[in-house]
N, C-alpha and C positions, 0 to 999 in steps of 0.2 A: 791434596793437589799431588800428580804424579807424571812422571814424564812419559811420552810416547812419540813414535814416529808418524807425522801425520802427511797424508798425501792429499794435495789439493790441484786443481787444474787451472792454470793461468795461461790465457792465448792458446789454447787447447793442446798445452803442454803440461805434462806430469811434474810437479815440483814436490820434494818432500823435505820436511823439517822437523827437527826435535822440538816438541812443544809442551808445555805444563798444563795439564788438563783438570779438571775436577769431575769428581765422581758423577755428579749431576749431569754431565756431558755425554756418560756412556749410554749404549743403546738398552732397549729392554732385555730382560732375561731374569730366571729365577736365582741364578746363582753368582756372586760376586766373588771373583778370584785375585788373589796377589800372585802376579806373574813371577816365576823364578825364571824361566827359560823360555825362549822361542827359538825358530830354527829358520834358516835362508834355504827355501827350495827353488827350483827353476822358475817355477810359477810367480813366486814372491819376487824374483828378480824381474820378471816381466812387468809386474804391476808397479815396482817402484821406479823403474827406468820410464815406464810408459811405452815401452816397445811391444807390449802385447796388449790386445783389449780385454784386459782381465778385470778393470773395475768400472762399473757404469754409474756409481754414483758417488760424488764426494762433498765433503772430505771423508777420508776412509783411513784408518789404521789397518796395515797389512799385517801379514802373519797368519799363515794357515794351521800352524802348530802351536800349542803351549802347554806348559806344565806348572802347576802350582799349587797353593792352598786356598782352600773355601774361606773367605772372611765373612759371608752370609749368605744364607740359604733359605727359599721359601719352599724347597723341595724335600721332602722327608728322605730321600736317599742320600743326600749329603748334609754334612753338619760341619760348623766352624772348625778348622784345623785339618779337614779331610785332604789328602793328597790326590789331586786329578789331573787326567791329561785330556786334550783336546787335539783331534786331528779333523781336518775336513768339514763338511757341511756347509761349504760357502763361506766359512769364516777367512776373513782376510780380503773377502771379494764383495758380498753382499752386507756382512756383519762386522764390525770393528772386532780385529784379531790381536794376535799374541805379541805384536812389537811394542808394548807399553807395559807399565809396571802393575797396571791393574785391567782387568776385562769382565765384563759383565755377558752372561752366556745363558743358553738353554739349557736346563738340565739334561735332556735326552740327548744332548751332543757330547756329555762328558761321560768318562770311563774312571774308574779308581787307577792310580798309578800301581803298577804291578809291583808286588813287595820285593821282588828280587832284582829291581831297577832303582838305581838313584835318579832323581829329577834330571840331572844334567844326561846322563845315559838315555833315558826316555826320549829327550831331544836329539840325542846322536842318532836315534833310532828314526822317531817321528814319522810323519807322512810317507816319506820315502820306504822308511824299513817296513811300516805296515803294509805298504803296496807290494814290497818285495815278497814279503811272506805270504801273501794272497797268491802271488805268482807261482811261488813254489808250491803253495797247496794245490793250485789248479793243476800244476803238471802231474804231482803226486796222485791227484784224484781222477787224471786221465791214464794213469797207469804206466807212467814214467818212472822207470828204476835206475838205479846206478848200473846195472849191468847191462842195459841198453844201448850203451853209448854214451858219446860226449853231450853236454849242454852247453847251448851257447848262450851269453849273455852280451847284449849290445849296450853301448853307453855305460860300459862296465867301471869306469872311473867316476860316474857321477853318484848321487845319493841312492837312488834306487838300485843301480847296478851293483855298485861296492857292497851293499847288504845282500844282494842276491847271490853274488859269488861267494860270500862269506856262508850263507845259510846252505847253498847246493853244495859247498866243500865239506861242510860240518856233517851232511847227510851221506857222504861217501860217493858223490857224483864226480866225474872228471869234468871240469869246468873250462871252457874256452871263452876267452874274454876279448870283447872288441873296443878299442878305444884310439882315439885321434892323436894321442900324446904318448906313444909306445916308450920313448925314452925317458919320459918323465913319470910314466905309471907303472911301468913293468915292475919295479921291485915291490911297490904296494899291492899290486894285484896278485903276484906270486905270494906275498905274504898273507893276504887274504885266502888264499886258497886255489888260484887259477894255475892251471897246469899249461896252458896255451894261450899266446897274447896273439892277436890279429890285429893288423893295422886297418883302422876305419877305411882308408881310400879303397882298399880291396872289396868291401862290402857295399861302395857306393857305384861300384860299374855296372850298368844296365844289365840285368840278368837275362839268360835265356829262360824260357817257361819252364823248363826243369833242367838242374844241374846236377851233379855227382851229390848221392846222399851221403850227408855229412853227420847229421845232428838228431839225437834221440827226442830232445826237446830244446827249447830257445825261450828265452825272456827277452822281449824286444822293447827298449824304451825309447826309440828313436821314431819309428814310422817312416812312410814314404819309400824312397828307393831301397833303404836299408831293409825293411821289413820285407819288401817284395824279394830281396836277393835272399833272405833267411827262408822264405817258404819254399823257394826253388831248390833249397839244398837240404831240407828235412827228409829224414828217413821215414819209410812207409810207416803208417800210423803213427807219426810223431806228432807233438802238440806244440803250437806257439802260444805262449800268454803274453798278450800285447797291451801295455799299460801307458805308452807315451808316444808325443808326436813332436819331439825337438827338432828333428829332420823335416817335419811337415806333415800334414794330415791326409794327403793324398795316398792311395795305394796303387801305384802301377803294376798289376799283376794280372795273372789269369787264372782260369779256374782249374787249370791242369794239376797243380800240386795237390788240390782238394779231391779231384773226381779220379786222378791216376793213382795217387800216392796215399789217399785216405787221410790226408794231413788235417788238423783241427786248429783253427784259429780262436782262441779263447780271449775275450775282451775281458780286463781287470779294472773295476773300479773301487777306489777306496773312499771317495767322498761321502758317499750315501751309503756305505757298507753297515748293515745291521748290528745293533750294539752288542750283542751275543757273539757274533762272529768277530767284531773287534776285540772283545776281551779275550777269546779263545786266541786269537793271532798274537796278542801281546804276550800271552803265558807262553806260547810256541817261542816266541823271539826270545824272550828271556832265558830259557832253557838251551835253545840253540846256539845264540851268539857267544863266542869265546871272549875270555878277557883281552886277546889279541886286537880283537876288532876295536874295541874302545880305546886301545893305546896306539891304535895306527891310523885310523879313519876320521879324524876330527879337527876342525878349526873351531876356535871360541873367539868371538869378537864381542864389542860392545855396540851398543844402539847406535852411536855415533859413527862407527866404521860401516854399518850396514849398508847405506847407498853405494860407497865404493866397492863394497863386496856384491851389489847386486849387479853392478856392470861387469863384475869379473866372472860371475858365475853364467851370465848369458853369453858371454864371450868366450866359454869353455875354459877358463884359466882356473877354475876351483874344483879340486879333486875331493872325493869323499864328502863328509856333511859339514856343515857349518852351523853353530849353535850360537845364539845369541844370549849373554847373560844379563839379565835386566836388574 
């Protein structure tokens, strides 16, 4: 028997309970994993609270991330005792996820834990960090360089944003960080490497089709009005890596940034990212993230505390990453 956070629907309301489960209740998969840590992402918060239509089939164990050790494997790539990480692939949405002491998963979804990271550190990175690394790589691939000008990060105090700020600063970029809680987060963001802090409300004002050119590149986790504002302020030839929709999935903009300033809008997906690209991104993360990131940017909670923190994360009351110790 093992503990798990289980989501069920009662009278069209999502209800969460800590339950004792048996291995026989786990879904199909080639690899059985003893979970050390999971993490709490914004999407997890929407799923647990029921405030987003994330989960279609109940009961469900949430948790889009996990790290642990293999207990049993029917796949030759993994042996008992191997340390493995999972992010994405619809786990925690369509397949029972990481907020349990055990998980049974498809082997193709797993990657080896990078030797430079501890299990806890890997979840301090998690889906958010992997997504941030893919965003940074997209800017580099587009030719954005530190000498081109500052790079903007929206939602900078969140999971993706805090890792993105750190990675960009480590690469030598001047980083401008957008947050809705300047007083609360300014010190943390400057510690992570931001040189300029911008109040989110200034980015939520309806933009003109083209505004003053400010940014060589940008990583947007918000979408909607904020992304439209970012696009209107991009330098000629700049690139925006868009990976989130915390502010909405609409995009009230015009074609003018694209056809008059040659701006590129690059979508970033980490859910179905190919295995080899994942492994390379994890290696880059382990090499770039400084010790200060792991010292500053994490909350550790228990499974019992998770529902309360799920409410907090969707209300914008959680900064940095939150890991769940199983």
